[in-house]
N, C-alpha and C positions, 0 to 999 in steps of 0.2 A: 504494499500499499504505499503510496506517495504521500508524504506529509505535506500540508500546506504551508506556505511561507509564514512564518511567525517573526515579529520584530525581535532583534538580538536584545534589546535592553530588558525584555520582560524575564529573561532567565529560564524561560519555559522550553523543555525539551520534549518534542511531539514523539521521538522515537521511545523515550522513556515513558511517556504516557500509555502509548499502546503496549509496550513490554509489560508494563504494571498492571493493566486492567483489561487487556484483551480476554484472557481466559475466564475472568470473573463476568464480563459482559456476556461472553458465550454461554457460559453455564446458566447464568440467569435466564437467558432466552431459552434454553432447554427447559428450565423449570416452568417457564410461560407455557410450554408446548411445542415448541419449535422443532422440526427435525435438524438434522446436523447440518444439512446443506442450507436451509433457510436460517439458521443460527450464524452459519458462516457469512452469508450474503448480509444479513442485518447488522451483524458485528461491524463488518467493513463500511457499510453505510453510516453507522453511528459514528465511527471515528473519522471518516471523510467529511461528515457534517460539523462535527465539533472543532476539527481543525481548520475548517474554511471560515470560521466564525472568530472573532476576538475571543479569547479564552483564558480565564485566571485560574490557575491551579493553586486554590487556597490551602487545601490539605488533601490527603488520600481518600478519607470519608467522604468529604463533600463532592470530590470529583468522581468517586464511584457511585454516589447516589445520583449525580447530574448525568452520568453516562448511562445508567440503568434507566432513568427516565427517558432519555433521548431514545434509547434502544426500544422501549415500551411503545413509544409513539411510532416509531417504523414498524414495529410488530403489528400494532392495531391498524395501521394504513395497509400493510401488506395483507393482512386478514380481510379487510374491507373490499381490497382490490380483488380478492379470490372469492368473495361473496361468503366467506366464513366468518361470521360475526359473533360466534360463540366466544367470549371473552372471559377472562377472570373476574369474577364478581367484585372482589375486594382487593384491588391492587396494592392498596396502602398497606394492607395487613400482610399480603405476600412479601412486598418489599421490607417490611419490618422484620419478618420472619427471616428472610434472606439475609438481611444485615446482621441479625443475631447469630445466624448459623454460619454464614460465609465470612463475616467480619471483614476485616482490612484487606485480607489477602485473596478475595476472590474464591475462597473455598479450599485453598490449598491445606491449610491445617486440618481441616474437616476430612479431605481425601487421605492425608497422612494417617490420621487417626482410624479411619475405616480401613485402610490397607493393614495397619498395625492390629486391630480387632479381628479381622478376618484370619488373621494368624492364630488367634486363640481358639478358633471354631475346631471341631473334630473335622477330618477329612470328608467323612460323610455328609456333615452339615454343609461345609463349604461347598461340596460337589452339588448338593441338591440345589443351593442359591445360584451356582454359576449356571447350571443347566436352566433353571427358571429364568434368571434375570440377563444372563449374557447370551445364552443360547435360544431363549425364548420356548422352552420346551414345555409341553403340558404336564400337569400333575400326574396323569397317567403313564407318560413315558418317563418321567423322574421316578415313579414308583417301580416301574418294570425295571429300570436300570440299576435301581438300589435293592430290588428284590424284596419290596416291602407293599404294603397296601397302599392305596391312594390316600386313605385317612392317615395312615402312618406318615407318608410324605408330607401331607399338610401340616401334621403336628410337628415335624422334624424342622420344616422350614419356618413356622410360626416361633418356636423355641430358638432357632437361630438367629431369626430377625430381632427378636427381644433381646437376646444376648448382644447382638451387635449394638442395638439402640443403646443398651445400658453402658456398654463399654465406651462408645464413642462420647456419649454424654459425660461419662466419667472423666474422660481425657480432656474434654473441652472446659470443663468447670475449673 
């Protein structure tokens, strides 16, 4: 992405802005419901729009909030153009939750905690969650692969998700 020209006197670093906030904007768009390609496009549009206007980088939190709001408006416009106007009912609440969990780093600490917590699961539980969420397998296929009942697969995944939730929450507090 080509950065717009910014006056030298501001001390503003467009490359640093992108480097520090791109992943967080992209993840936020994914939380809103964008597929990966659309999130890529809107993230790029967001930074282009911000860099083409006068921009003051007050602090990381304010900048992240401004970028999320800009990305949200591009998301709404894209959904309207596509004729898909079902949007998040309470975007302010979603934004508040995102800020609380993703923090200043766009979700990096959360992802690090999740990766570490995944290591605390049994191999069987981790395999069940990977088949479900990474490979998009049905509960029946997971049960067959693990040689358990569908109800057993459901319970295994529920316990594993609760353990992950508790572990991640504990690491972030």
